[in-house]
C-alpha positions in Angstrom: 137.0 200.3 192.9 139.8 199.4 190.7 138.8 201.6 187.6 142.3 202.8 187.3 144.2 199.9 188.2 145.6 199.5 184.6 146.6 203.2 184.7 148.4 202.9 188.0 150.4 199.9 186.6 151.3 201.9 183.4 152.5 204.9 185.4 154.6 202.7 187.6 156.3 201.0 184.5 157.0 204.0 182.3 159.0 207.1 183.3 156.8 210.1 183.8 158.9 212.2 181.5 158.1 209.9 178.5 154.2 210.2 179.1 154.4 213.8 177.4 155.6 212.1 174.1 152.3 210.8 173.1 150.3 214.0 173.2 153.0 216.0 171.7 153.4 213.5 168.8 149.5 213.4 168.3 149.5 217.4 168.2 152.5 217.3 165.6 150.7 214.9 163.4 147.5 216.8 163.8 149.1 219.9 162.7 150.9 218.3 159.6 147.2 216.9 158.5 145.7 220.3 158.9 148.6 222.1 156.7 148.3 219.3 154.1 144.6 219.9 153.9 145.0 223.4 153.7 147.6 223.1 150.9 145.2 220.7 149.1 142.3 222.9 149.4 144.3 225.9 147.9 145.2 223.9 145.0 141.7 222.8 144.3 140.6 226.5 144.8 143.3 227.5 142.3 142.1 225.0 139.8 138.4 226.0 140.4 139.4 229.6 139.7 141.5 228.9 136.6 138.5 226.9 135.3 136.2 229.8 135.8 138.6 232.1 134.1 138.9 229.7 131.1 135.1 229.7 130.8 134.8 233.5 130.8 137.5 233.7 128.1 135.7 230.9 126.0 132.4 232.8 126.3 134.2 236.0 125.3 135.9 234.4 122.2 132.4 232.9 121.2 131.0 236.4 121.2 133.9 238.0 119.2 133.6 235.1 116.7 129.8 235.3 116.3 130.3 239.0 115.6 128.4 240.3 118.7 130.7 243.1 119.1 131.4 244.0 115.6 130.7 247.4 114.2 127.5 247.5 112.0 129.5 249.0 109.2 132.0 246.1 109.2 129.0 243.6 109.5 127.5 245.2 106.2 130.7 244.4 104.3 130.8 240.8 105.3 127.2 239.7 105.5 125.9 237.9 102.4 123.2 239.6 100.4 120.2 237.7 99.3 120.5 238.6 95.8 123.9 237.2 95.8 122.7 233.8 97.2 120.0 233.6 94.4 122.6 234.5 91.8 125.1 231.8 93.1 122.1 229.3 93.2 121.2 230.1 89.6 124.9 229.6 88.5 125.1 226.4 90.3 121.9 224.9 88.7 123.2 226.2 85.2 126.6 224.4 85.9 124.8 221.3 86.9 122.6 221.3 83.9 125.3 222.0 81.3 127.5 219.2 82.7 124.8 216.6 82.6 
């Protein structure tokens, strides 16, 4: 059986010390690829964490703008009274009638 005939010819033509270069080169390239993948994953993770943080800040701002956390006493000062709305509508109607 001559299964290893090509291998035998290969070994006789190449110096035995140079055979180590291929596995070492493959190992170095593999380590480089793994390091680059880890760096890329870390960057993606940072972007993901920043996005989640931005969403939390956005939701907090919505609650603050909507008056969710405002003191009821403060809300009573800034809310519009129904009587004021009726008074404003009557004034608006009178203004429109007078100007027609």
